[in-house]
All heavy atoms as TSV, in Angstrom:
chain	resi	resn	atom	element	x	y	z
A	1	MET	N	N	62.747	-16.213	52.793
A	1	MET	CA	C	61.498	-16.529	52.149
A	1	MET	C	C	60.800	-15.230	51.743
A	1	MET	O	O	60.737	-14.302	52.523
A	1	MET	CB	C	60.625	-17.285	53.143
A	1	MET	CG	C	59.807	-18.331	52.485
A	1	MET	SD	S	58.678	-19.071	53.642
A	1	MET	CE	C	59.476	-20.592	53.899
A	2	SER	N	N	60.299	-15.181	50.563
A	2	SER	CA	C	59.635	-13.966	50.109
A	2	SER	C	C	58.136	-14.043	50.416
A	2	SER	O	O	57.545	-15.116	50.425
A	2	SER	CB	C	59.852	-13.757	48.615
A	2	SER	OG	O	59.297	-14.839	47.921
A	3	ALA	N	N	57.558	-12.861	50.660
A	3	ALA	CA	C	56.125	-12.784	50.966
A	3	ALA	C	C	55.328	-12.859	49.669
A	3	ALA	O	O	55.722	-12.315	48.640
A	3	ALA	CB	C	55.815	-11.491	51.696
A	4	ARG	N	N	54.211	-13.530	49.739
A	4	ARG	CA	C	53.350	-13.665	48.575
A	4	ARG	C	C	52.529	-12.387	48.408
A	4	ARG	O	O	51.943	-11.897	49.356
A	4	ARG	CB	C	52.428	-14.850	48.786
A	4	ARG	CG	C	51.510	-15.088	47.640
A	4	ARG	CD	C	50.655	-16.280	47.908
A	4	ARG	NE	N	50.945	-17.278	46.909
A	4	ARG	CZ	C	50.357	-18.442	46.811
A	4	ARG	NH1	N	49.487	-18.795	47.713
A	4	ARG	NH2	N	50.656	-19.269	45.853
A	5	THR	N	N	52.484	-11.892	47.204
A	5	THR	CA	C	51.684	-10.688	46.936
A	5	THR	C	C	50.299	-11.100	46.457
A	5	THR	O	O	50.131	-12.101	45.762
A	5	THR	CB	C	52.357	-9.810	45.865
A	5	THR	OG1	O	52.480	-10.572	44.679
A	5	THR	CG2	C	53.721	-9.331	46.333
A	6	HIS	N	N	49.324	-10.312	46.855
A	6	HIS	CA	C	47.950	-10.593	46.467
A	6	HIS	C	C	47.594	-9.757	45.250
A	6	HIS	O	O	47.804	-8.554	45.222
A	6	HIS	CB	C	46.977	-10.255	47.612
A	6	HIS	CG	C	47.206	-11.094	48.822
A	6	HIS	ND1	N	46.824	-12.414	48.880
A	6	HIS	CD2	C	47.790	-10.825	50.009
A	6	HIS	CE1	C	47.143	-12.912	50.059
A	6	HIS	NE2	N	47.736	-11.961	50.761
A	7	SER	N	N	47.021	-10.388	44.275
A	7	SER	CA	C	46.585	-9.645	43.090
A	7	SER	C	C	45.161	-9.151	43.317
A	7	SER	O	O	44.414	-9.697	44.115
A	7	SER	CB	C	46.645	-10.537	41.845
A	7	SER	OG	O	45.772	-11.626	42.019
A	8	ARG	N	N	44.814	-8.115	42.601
A	8	ARG	CA	C	43.469	-7.556	42.723
A	8	ARG	C	C	42.449	-8.520	42.116
A	8	ARG	O	O	42.699	-9.116	41.075
A	8	ARG	CB	C	43.377	-6.216	42.015
A	8	ARG	CG	C	44.158	-5.141	42.688
A	8	ARG	CD	C	43.913	-3.835	42.001
A	8	ARG	NE	N	44.608	-2.771	42.700
A	8	ARG	CZ	C	44.625	-1.526	42.323
A	8	ARG	NH1	N	43.992	-1.173	41.227
A	8	ARG	NH2	N	45.275	-0.628	43.002
A	9	PRO	N	N	41.279	-8.630	42.752
A	9	PRO	CA	C	40.255	-9.506	42.170
A	9	PRO	C	C	39.696	-8.907	40.876
A	9	PRO	O	O	39.633	-7.692	40.708
A	9	PRO	CB	C	39.177	-9.583	43.248
A	9	PRO	CG	C	39.386	-8.371	44.084
A	9	PRO	CD	C	40.854	-8.038	44.015
A	10	VAL	N	N	39.293	-9.759	39.995
A	10	VAL	CA	C	38.725	-9.312	38.729
A	10	VAL	C	C	37.302	-8.832	38.990
A	10	VAL	O	O	36.496	-9.560	39.577
A	10	VAL	CB	C	38.724	-10.469	37.702
A	10	VAL	CG1	C	38.083	-10.031	36.394
A	10	VAL	CG2	C	40.126	-10.984	37.494
A	11	PRO	N	N	36.956	-7.578	38.615
A	11	PRO	CA	C	35.598	-7.081	38.866
A	11	PRO	C	C	34.569	-7.836	38.022
A	11	PRO	O	O	34.861	-8.284	36.914
A	11	PRO	CB	C	35.666	-5.611	38.478
A	11	PRO	CG	C	36.830	-5.510	37.555
A	11	PRO	CD	C	37.789	-6.588	37.956
A	12	ALA	N	N	33.376	-7.947	38.565
A	12	ALA	CA	C	32.288	-8.618	37.848
A	12	ALA	C	C	31.865	-7.774	36.650
A	12	ALA	O	O	31.859	-6.545	36.727
A	12	ALA	CB	C	31.107	-8.825	38.780
A	13	PRO	N	N	31.515	-8.406	35.563
A	13	PRO	CA	C	31.089	-7.628	34.386
A	13	PRO	C	C	29.768	-6.928	34.660
A	13	PRO	O	O	28.865	-7.476	35.271
A	13	PRO	CB	C	30.940	-8.686	33.284
A	13	PRO	CG	C	30.782	-9.979	34.003
A	13	PRO	CD	C	31.517	-9.839	35.308
A	14	ARG	N	N	29.666	-5.692	34.209
A	14	ARG	CA	C	28.447	-4.910	34.422
A	14	ARG	C	C	27.494	-5.106	33.255
A	14	ARG	O	O	27.907	-5.247	32.121
A	14	ARG	CB	C	28.780	-3.429	34.568
A	14	ARG	CG	C	29.579	-3.139	35.797
A	14	ARG	CD	C	29.869	-1.661	35.886
A	14	ARG	NE	N	30.715	-1.399	37.039
A	14	ARG	CZ	C	30.382	-0.590	38.006
A	14	ARG	NH1	N	29.245	0.061	37.963
A	14	ARG	NH2	N	31.181	-0.399	39.022
A	15	GLY	N	N	26.214	-5.074	33.567
A	15	GLY	CA	C	25.213	-5.162	32.522
A	15	GLY	C	C	24.893	-6.581	32.088
A	15	GLY	O	O	24.014	-6.783	31.276
A	16	GLY	N	N	25.581	-7.561	32.606
A	16	GLY	CA	C	25.328	-8.921	32.199
A	16	GLY	C	C	24.314	-9.621	33.079
A	16	GLY	O	O	23.788	-10.665	32.715
A	17	ALA	N	N	24.035	-9.066	34.239
A	17	ALA	CA	C	23.110	-9.710	35.168
A	17	ALA	C	C	21.670	-9.423	34.760
A	17	ALA	O	O	21.323	-8.316	34.355
A	17	ALA	CB	C	23.358	-9.211	36.583
A	18	ALA	N	N	20.836	-10.434	34.891
A	18	ALA	CA	C	19.414	-10.261	34.564
A	18	ALA	C	C	18.704	-9.633	35.756
A	18	ALA	O	O	18.677	-10.190	36.837
A	18	ALA	CB	C	18.795	-11.597	34.219
A	19	THR	N	N	18.158	-8.448	35.565
A	19	THR	CA	C	17.483	-7.743	36.660
A	19	THR	C	C	15.991	-7.614	36.411
A	19	THR	O	O	15.314	-6.907	37.136
A	19	THR	CB	C	18.080	-6.337	36.836
A	19	THR	OG1	O	17.977	-5.634	35.616
A	19	THR	CG2	C	19.521	-6.415	37.280
A	20	ARG	N	N	15.469	-8.283	35.402
A	20	ARG	CA	C	14.044	-8.186	35.096
A	20	ARG	C	C	13.257	-9.115	35.999
A	20	ARG	O	O	13.666	-10.229	36.282
A	20	ARG	CB	C	13.793	-8.547	33.646
A	20	ARG	CG	C	14.436	-7.536	32.697
A	20	ARG	CD	C	14.106	-7.859	31.290
A	20	ARG	NE	N	12.659	-7.945	31.137
A	20	ARG	CZ	C	12.053	-8.139	29.998
A	20	ARG	NH1	N	12.754	-8.274	28.909
A	20	ARG	NH2	N	10.742	-8.214	29.929
A	21	LEU	N	N	12.110	-8.636	36.449
A	21	LEU	CA	C	11.219	-9.437	37.278
A	21	LEU	C	C	10.222	-10.174	36.397
A	21	LEU	O	O	9.810	-9.664	35.355
A	21	LEU	CB	C	10.440	-8.542	38.245
A	21	LEU	CG	C	11.227	-7.875	39.364
A	21	LEU	CD1	C	10.320	-6.917	40.119
A	21	LEU	CD2	C	11.788	-8.903	40.303
A	22	PRO	N	N	9.805	-11.356	36.825
A	22	PRO	CA	C	8.732	-12.013	36.083
A	22	PRO	C	C	7.417	-11.251	36.275
A	22	PRO	O	O	7.260	-10.480	37.223
A	22	PRO	CB	C	8.659	-13.408	36.696
A	22	PRO	CG	C	9.432	-13.353	37.951
A	22	PRO	CD	C	10.333	-12.169	37.890
A	23	TRP	N	N	6.460	-11.467	35.394
A	23	TRP	CA	C	5.209	-10.722	35.428
A	23	TRP	C	C	4.455	-10.950	36.716
A	23	TRP	O	O	3.814	-10.046	37.236
A	23	TRP	CB	C	4.338	-11.083	34.230
A	23	TRP	CG	C	3.871	-12.508	34.246
A	23	TRP	CD1	C	4.487	-13.568	33.677
A	23	TRP	CD2	C	2.702	-13.020	34.889
A	23	TRP	NE1	N	3.782	-14.715	33.921
A	23	TRP	CE2	C	2.671	-14.406	34.658
A	23	TRP	CE3	C	1.672	-12.447	35.633
A	23	TRP	CZ2	C	1.669	-15.218	35.158
A	23	TRP	CZ3	C	0.666	-13.271	36.123
A	23	TRP	CH2	C	0.669	-14.637	35.880
A	24	TRP	N	N	4.544	-12.136	37.290
A	24	TRP	CA	C	3.762	-12.446	38.485
A	24	TRP	C	C	4.368	-11.813	39.737
A	24	TRP	O	O	3.705	-11.705	40.753
A	24	TRP	CB	C	3.614	-13.953	38.660
A	24	TRP	CG	C	4.898	-14.704	38.583
A	24	TRP	CD1	C	5.423	-15.311	37.489
A	24	TRP	CD2	C	5.832	-14.913	39.653
A	24	TRP	NE1	N	6.620	-15.894	37.805
A	24	TRP	CE2	C	6.892	-15.666	39.123
A	24	TRP	CE3	C	5.875	-14.546	40.989
A	24	TRP	CZ2	C	7.993	-16.049	39.890
A	24	TRP	CZ3	C	6.963	-14.931	41.750
A	24	TRP	CH2	C	7.998	-15.666	41.206
A	25	ALA	N	N	5.609	-11.379	39.678
A	25	ALA	CA	C	6.238	-10.747	40.838
A	25	ALA	C	C	5.594	-9.395	41.142
A	25	ALA	O	O	5.652	-8.922	42.275
A	25	ALA	CB	C	7.737	-10.580	40.609
A	26	LEU	N	N	4.988	-8.772	40.169
A	26	LEU	CA	C	4.261	-7.519	40.376
A	26	LEU	C	C	2.756	-7.736	40.416
A	26	LEU	O	O	2.042	-7.029	41.122
A	26	LEU	CB	C	4.606	-6.514	39.271
A	26	LEU	CG	C	6.046	-6.016	39.268
A	26	LEU	CD1	C	6.291	-5.141	38.060
A	26	LEU	CD2	C	6.361	-5.265	40.536
A	27	ALA	N	N	2.281	-8.726	39.664
A	27	ALA	CA	C	0.836	-8.939	39.577
A	27	ALA	C	C	0.256	-9.518	40.868
A	27	ALA	O	O	-0.825	-9.106	41.296
A	27	ALA	CB	C	0.522	-9.861	38.405
A	28	LEU	N	N	0.941	-10.465	41.493
A	28	LEU	CA	C	0.390	-11.093	42.693
A	28	LEU	C	C	0.276	-10.131	43.882
A	28	LEU	O	O	-0.779	-10.095	44.532
A	28	LEU	CB	C	1.206	-12.332	43.067
A	28	LEU	CG	C	1.033	-13.523	42.126
A	28	LEU	CD1	C	1.902	-14.681	42.581
A	28	LEU	CD2	C	-0.405	-13.940	42.027
A	29	PRO	N	N	1.288	-9.328	44.206
A	29	PRO	CA	C	1.096	-8.366	45.292
A	29	PRO	C	C	0.026	-7.326	44.978
A	29	PRO	O	O	-0.730	-6.921	45.862
A	29	PRO	CB	C	2.470	-7.706	45.448
A	29	PRO	CG	C	3.423	-8.677	44.891
A	29	PRO	CD	C	2.697	-9.389	43.792
A	30	ALA	N	N	-0.063	-6.899	43.720
A	30	ALA	CA	C	-1.103	-5.934	43.346
A	30	ALA	C	C	-2.489	-6.552	43.489
A	30	ALA	O	O	-3.421	-5.907	43.989
A	30	ALA	CB	C	-0.875	-5.452	41.915
A	31	LEU	N	N	-2.638	-7.803	43.089
A	31	LEU	CA	C	-3.916	-8.498	43.217
A	31	LEU	C	C	-4.292	-8.681	44.683
A	31	LEU	O	O	-5.447	-8.474	45.072
A	31	LEU	CB	C	-3.855	-9.849	42.509
A	31	LEU	CG	C	-5.113	-10.683	42.541
A	31	LEU	CD1	C	-6.224	-9.973	41.777
A	31	LEU	CD2	C	-4.852	-12.051	41.958
A	32	ALA	N	N	-3.324	-9.031	45.521
A	32	ALA	CA	C	-3.597	-9.190	46.945
A	32	ALA	C	C	-3.995	-7.858	47.576
A	32	ALA	O	O	-4.904	-7.803	48.410
A	32	ALA	CB	C	-2.368	-9.756	47.650
A	33	PHE	N	N	-3.337	-6.778	47.183
A	33	PHE	CA	C	-3.679	-5.464	47.709
A	33	PHE	C	C	-5.095	-5.061	47.331
A	33	PHE	O	O	-5.862	-4.580	48.164
A	33	PHE	CB	C	-2.677	-4.417	47.204
A	33	PHE	CG	C	-3.019	-3.019	47.614
A	33	PHE	CD1	C	-2.765	-2.595	48.904
A	33	PHE	CD2	C	-3.606	-2.138	46.731
A	33	PHE	CE1	C	-3.089	-1.307	49.301
A	33	PHE	CE2	C	-3.928	-0.855	47.108
A	33	PHE	CZ	C	-3.666	-0.442	48.407
A	34	VAL	N	N	-5.465	-5.283	46.070
A	34	VAL	CA	C	-6.806	-4.926	45.613
A	34	VAL	C	C	-7.856	-5.765	46.334
A	34	VAL	O	O	-8.904	-5.251	46.736
A	34	VAL	CB	C	-6.904	-5.083	44.079
A	34	VAL	CG1	C	-8.331	-4.996	43.598
A	34	VAL	CG2	C	-6.049	-4.032	43.390
A	35	ALA	N	N	-7.576	-7.048	46.530
A	35	ALA	CA	C	-8.532	-7.913	47.220
A	35	ALA	C	C	-8.725	-7.483	48.675
A	35	ALA	O	O	-9.860	-7.412	49.171
A	35	ALA	CB	C	-8.058	-9.362	47.162
A	36	LEU	N	N	-7.647	-7.168	49.356
A	36	LEU	CA	C	-7.761	-6.716	50.752
A	36	LEU	C	C	-8.433	-5.351	50.841
A	36	LEU	O	O	-9.224	-5.103	51.757
A	36	LEU	CB	C	-6.387	-6.681	51.410
A	36	LEU	CG	C	-5.758	-8.042	51.668
A	36	LEU	CD1	C	-4.340	-7.875	52.183
A	36	LEU	CD2	C	-6.590	-8.848	52.648
A	37	LEU	N	N	-8.139	-4.472	49.907
A	37	LEU	CA	C	-8.773	-3.162	49.898
A	37	LEU	C	C	-10.280	-3.296	49.656
A	37	LEU	O	O	-11.079	-2.599	50.282
A	37	LEU	CB	C	-8.136	-2.274	48.832
A	37	LEU	CG	C	-8.601	-0.828	48.791
A	37	LEU	CD1	C	-8.233	-0.120	50.083
A	37	LEU	CD2	C	-7.991	-0.111	47.609
A	38	ALA	N	N	-10.664	-4.213	48.786
A	38	ALA	CA	C	-12.085	-4.432	48.520
A	38	ALA	C	C	-12.795	-4.967	49.770
A	38	ALA	O	O	-13.938	-4.610	50.042
A	38	ALA	CB	C	-12.255	-5.393	47.360
A	39	LEU	N	N	-12.116	-5.818	50.526
A	39	LEU	CA	C	-12.711	-6.334	51.758
A	39	LEU	C	C	-12.873	-5.243	52.805
A	39	LEU	O	O	-13.858	-5.224	53.546
A	39	LEU	CB	C	-11.861	-7.474	52.323
A	39	LEU	CG	C	-11.923	-8.789	51.567
A	39	LEU	CD1	C	-10.921	-9.768	52.151
A	39	LEU	CD2	C	-13.320	-9.370	51.615
A	40	VAL	N	N	-11.923	-4.333	52.870
A	40	VAL	CA	C	-11.987	-3.257	53.861
A	40	VAL	C	C	-13.053	-2.232	53.485
A	40	VAL	O	O	-13.784	-1.738	54.347
A	40	VAL	CB	C	-10.603	-2.573	53.998
A	40	VAL	CG1	C	-10.694	-1.305	54.806
A	40	VAL	CG2	C	-9.622	-3.521	54.650
A	41	LEU	N	N	-13.159	-1.916	52.211
A	41	LEU	CA	C	-14.066	-0.854	51.779
A	41	LEU	C	C	-15.512	-1.303	51.605
A	41	LEU	O	O	-16.392	-0.461	51.489
A	41	LEU	CB	C	-13.556	-0.240	50.468
A	41	LEU	CG	C	-12.247	0.518	50.583
A	41	LEU	CD1	C	-11.848	1.053	49.220
A	41	LEU	CD2	C	-12.350	1.649	51.583
A	42	ASN	N	N	-15.779	-2.598	51.587
A	42	ASN	CA	C	-17.134	-3.079	51.386
A	42	ASN	C	C	-17.754	-3.424	52.744
A	42	ASN	O	O	-17.536	-4.506	53.278
A	42	ASN	CB	C	-17.135	-4.303	50.474
A	42	ASN	CG	C	-18.525	-4.650	50.014
A	42	ASN	OD1	O	-19.497	-4.022	50.415
A	42	ASN	ND2	N	-18.619	-5.662	49.175
A	43	PRO	N	N	-18.526	-2.522	53.346
A	43	PRO	CA	C	-19.052	-2.770	54.689
A	43	PRO	C	C	-20.117	-3.857	54.742
A	43	PRO	O	O	-20.413	-4.380	55.805
A	43	PRO	CB	C	-19.623	-1.417	55.109
A	43	PRO	CG	C	-19.881	-0.698	53.851
A	43	PRO	CD	C	-18.883	-1.201	52.853
A	44	SER	N	N	-20.702	-4.246	53.620
A	44	SER	CA	C	-21.723	-5.289	53.652
A	44	SER	C	C	-21.121	-6.657	53.941
A	44	SER	O	O	-21.802	-7.534	54.464
A	44	SER	CB	C	-22.494	-5.325	52.336
A	44	SER	OG	O	-21.629	-5.707	51.287
A	45	ASP	N	N	-19.834	-6.846	53.617
A	45	ASP	CA	C	-19.173	-8.119	53.902
A	45	ASP	C	C	-18.646	-8.192	55.327
A	45	ASP	O	O	-18.319	-9.273	55.806
A	45	ASP	CB	C	-18.014	-8.346	52.933
A	45	ASP	CG	C	-18.512	-8.646	51.536
A	45	ASP	OD1	O	-19.692	-9.028	51.411
A	45	ASP	OD2	O	-17.729	-8.494	50.590
A	46	ALA	N	N	-18.560	-7.085	56.007
A	46	ALA	CA	C	-18.041	-7.072	57.375
A	46	ALA	C	C	-19.195	-7.324	58.336
A	46	ALA	O	O	-20.005	-6.447	58.599
A	46	ALA	CB	C	-17.371	-5.743	57.674
A	47	HIS	N	N	-19.297	-8.500	58.878
A	47	HIS	CA	C	-20.427	-8.880	59.715
A	47	HIS	C	C	-20.326	-8.339	61.141
A	47	HIS	O	O	-21.322	-8.270	61.837
A	47	HIS	CB	C	-20.547	-10.399	59.758
A	47	HIS	CG	C	-20.750	-10.990	58.408
A	47	HIS	ND1	N	-21.910	-10.854	57.693
A	47	HIS	CD2	C	-19.913	-11.705	57.626
A	47	HIS	CE1	C	-21.788	-11.471	56.538
A	47	HIS	NE2	N	-20.579	-11.998	56.467
A	48	ALA	N	N	-19.135	-7.953	61.568
A	48	ALA	CA	C	-18.968	-7.510	62.939
A	48	ALA	C	C	-19.081	-5.994	63.095
A	48	ALA	O	O	-18.937	-5.484	64.201
A	48	ALA	CB	C	-17.606	-7.960	63.461
A	49	THR	N	N	-19.341	-5.259	62.063
A	49	THR	CA	C	-19.429	-3.811	62.171
A	49	THR	C	C	-20.781	-3.397	62.741
A	49	THR	O	O	-21.785	-4.077	62.576
A	49	THR	CB	C	-19.242	-3.131	60.804
A	49	THR	OG1	O	-20.243	-3.584	59.925
A	49	THR	CG2	C	-17.866	-3.402	60.248
A	50	ALA	N	N	-20.775	-2.269	63.407
A	50	ALA	CA	C	-21.998	-1.776	64.042
A	50	ALA	C	C	-22.608	-0.632	63.240
A	50	ALA	O	O	-23.304	0.202	63.787
A	50	ALA	CB	C	-21.685	-1.319	65.456
A	51	GLY	N	N	-22.329	-0.547	61.982
A	51	GLY	CA	C	-22.934	0.489	61.159
A	51	GLY	C	C	-21.964	1.560	60.721
A	51	GLY	O	O	-22.266	2.326	59.832
A	52	GLU	N	N	-20.772	1.661	61.336
A	52	GLU	CA	C	-19.794	2.656	60.918
A	52	GLU	C	C	-19.058	2.140	59.686
A	52	GLU	O	O	-18.763	0.952	59.589
A	52	GLU	CB	C	-18.781	2.911	62.035
A	52	GLU	CG	C	-19.357	3.663	63.207
A	52	GLU	CD	C	-18.268	4.095	64.167
A	52	GLU	OE1	O	-17.250	4.620	63.694
A	52	GLU	OE2	O	-18.444	3.895	65.358
A	53	PRO	N	N	-18.743	3.016	58.770
A	53	PRO	CA	C	-17.985	2.586	57.598
A	53	PRO	C	C	-16.592	2.077	57.988
A	53	PRO	O	O	-15.966	2.579	58.919
A	53	PRO	CB	C	-17.870	3.844	56.747
A	53	PRO	CG	C	-18.893	4.794	57.277
A	53	PRO	CD	C	-19.149	4.403	58.693
A	54	ALA	N	N	-16.134	1.087	57.293
A	54	ALA	CA	C	-14.847	0.471	57.610
A	54	ALA	C	C	-13.691	1.437	57.370
A	54	ALA	O	O	-12.693	1.396	58.085
A	54	ALA	CB	C	-14.661	-0.792	56.789
A	55	LEU	N	N	-13.837	2.303	56.392
A	55	LEU	CA	C	-12.760	3.242	56.099
A	55	LEU	C	C	-12.551	4.217	57.249
A	55	LEU	O	O	-11.419	4.540	57.609
A	55	LEU	CB	C	-13.050	4.001	54.803
A	55	LEU	CG	C	-11.954	4.929	54.296
A	55	LEU	CD1	C	-10.675	4.150	54.053
A	55	LEU	CD2	C	-12.391	5.620	53.031
A	56	THR	N	N	-13.636	4.661	57.883
A	56	THR	CA	C	-13.533	5.561	59.034
A	56	THR	C	C	-12.821	4.876	60.186
A	56	THR	O	O	-11.952	5.467	60.830
A	56	THR	CB	C	-14.936	6.013	59.484
A	56	THR	OG1	O	-15.612	6.583	58.373
A	56	THR	CG2	C	-14.850	7.026	60.596
A	57	LEU	N	N	-13.155	3.636	60.432
A	57	LEU	CA	C	-12.489	2.889	61.501
A	57	LEU	C	C	-11.014	2.685	61.195
A	57	LEU	O	O	-10.166	2.766	62.100
A	57	LEU	CB	C	-13.179	1.541	61.715
A	57	LEU	CG	C	-14.609	1.601	62.235
A	57	LEU	CD1	C	-15.224	0.211	62.247
A	57	LEU	CD2	C	-14.634	2.197	63.621
A	58	LEU	N	N	-10.700	2.433	59.945
A	58	LEU	CA	C	-9.304	2.234	59.553
A	58	LEU	C	C	-8.493	3.510	59.746
A	58	LEU	O	O	-7.377	3.475	60.262
A	58	LEU	CB	C	-9.241	1.779	58.095
A	58	LEU	CG	C	-7.862	1.466	57.547
A	58	LEU	CD1	C	-7.247	0.282	58.273
A	58	LEU	CD2	C	-7.945	1.193	56.063
A	59	VAL	N	N	-9.064	4.646	59.377
A	59	VAL	CA	C	-8.364	5.924	59.538
A	59	VAL	C	C	-8.187	6.253	61.020
A	59	VAL	O	O	-7.124	6.715	61.435
A	59	VAL	CB	C	-9.123	7.057	58.803
A	59	VAL	CG1	C	-8.547	8.412	59.141
A	59	VAL	CG2	C	-9.102	6.817	57.305
A	60	GLU	N	N	-9.199	5.995	61.831
A	60	GLU	CA	C	-9.081	6.245	63.270
A	60	GLU	C	C	-8.005	5.373	63.895
A	60	GLU	O	O	-7.225	5.832	64.725
A	60	GLU	CB	C	-10.422	5.997	63.960
A	60	GLU	CG	C	-11.469	7.042	63.675
A	60	GLU	CD	C	-12.816	6.699	64.293
A	60	GLU	OE1	O	-12.915	5.657	64.987
A	60	GLU	OE2	O	-13.765	7.473	64.086
A	61	ARG	N	N	-7.940	4.124	63.485
A	61	ARG	CA	C	-6.920	3.209	64.019
A	61	ARG	C	C	-5.522	3.661	63.609
A	61	ARG	O	O	-4.590	3.609	64.400
A	61	ARG	CB	C	-7.196	1.798	63.522
A	61	ARG	CG	C	-6.231	0.785	64.019
A	61	ARG	CD	C	-6.373	0.571	65.503
A	61	ARG	NE	N	-5.471	-0.482	65.915
A	61	ARG	CZ	C	-4.941	-0.556	67.108
A	61	ARG	NH1	N	-5.264	0.310	68.037
A	61	ARG	NH2	N	-4.119	-1.506	67.404
A	62	ALA	N	N	-5.383	4.127	62.377
A	62	ALA	CA	C	-4.081	4.619	61.899
A	62	ALA	C	C	-3.663	5.864	62.698
A	62	ALA	O	O	-2.495	6.009	63.065
A	62	ALA	CB	C	-4.149	4.938	60.421
A	63	GLN	N	N	-4.627	6.738	63.003
A	63	GLN	CA	C	-4.301	7.926	63.789
A	63	GLN	C	C	-3.884	7.528	65.208
A	63	GLN	O	O	-2.965	8.140	65.769
A	63	GLN	CB	C	-5.509	8.852	63.852
A	63	GLN	CG	C	-5.787	9.571	62.562
A	63	GLN	CD	C	-7.057	10.387	62.616
A	63	GLN	OE1	O	-7.884	10.216	63.511
A	63	GLN	NE2	N	-7.231	11.268	61.635
A	64	GLN	N	N	-4.522	6.539	65.790
A	64	GLN	CA	C	-4.139	6.079	67.122
A	64	GLN	C	C	-2.733	5.501	67.120
A	64	GLN	O	O	-1.959	5.738	68.040
A	64	GLN	CB	C	-5.116	5.024	67.627
A	64	GLN	CG	C	-6.487	5.556	67.952
A	64	GLN	CD	C	-7.473	4.446	68.264
A	64	GLN	OE1	O	-7.145	3.271	68.176
A	64	GLN	NE2	N	-8.706	4.831	68.620
A	65	LEU	N	N	-2.392	4.744	66.079
A	65	LEU	CA	C	-1.064	4.149	66.014
A	65	LEU	C	C	0.013	5.202	65.793
A	65	LEU	O	O	1.118	5.093	66.323
A	65	LEU	CB	C	-1.014	3.106	64.907
A	65	LEU	CG	C	-1.802	1.832	65.165
A	65	LEU	CD1	C	-1.802	0.945	63.927
A	65	LEU	CD2	C	-1.232	1.085	66.347
A	66	ILE	N	N	-0.307	6.226	65.002
A	66	ILE	CA	C	0.675	7.287	64.753
A	66	ILE	C	C	0.872	8.146	65.994
A	66	ILE	O	O	1.979	8.602	66.286
A	66	ILE	CB	C	0.225	8.147	63.552
A	66	ILE	CG1	C	0.314	7.316	62.273
A	66	ILE	CG2	C	1.065	9.418	63.415
A	66	ILE	CD1	C	-0.300	7.984	61.068
A	67	ALA	N	N	-0.195	8.334	66.792
A	67	ALA	CA	C	-0.117	9.179	67.971
A	67	ALA	C	C	0.719	8.554	69.093
A	67	ALA	O	O	1.160	9.251	69.993
A	67	ALA	CB	C	-1.528	9.469	68.493
A	68	ARG	N	N	0.963	7.263	69.031
A	68	ARG	CA	C	1.747	6.604	70.093
A	68	ARG	C	C	3.175	7.016	70.103
A	68	ARG	O	O	3.877	7.323	69.333
A	68	ARG	CB	C	1.684	5.092	69.944
A	68	ARG	CG	C	0.364	4.547	70.327
A	68	ARG	CD	C	0.421	3.057	70.322
A	68	ARG	NE	N	-0.891	2.514	70.643
A	68	ARG	CZ	C	-1.132	1.242	70.758
A	68	ARG	NH1	N	-0.184	0.375	70.591
A	68	ARG	NH2	N	-2.324	0.811	71.053
């Protein structure tokens, strides 16, 4: 009995795949980032703050996390 030989697989064609993103794939994360940044930077909307700017607290928290 003879052994069966395996042929090489046919490579996928290059350049035929669609790699474009829809417009909302970039717009929605950017919009969410801007909305969250506006909430962090606007201390009048933060009811639990004791008068310190939110950006200072955010930077201090980031330094604490990096120092660990």
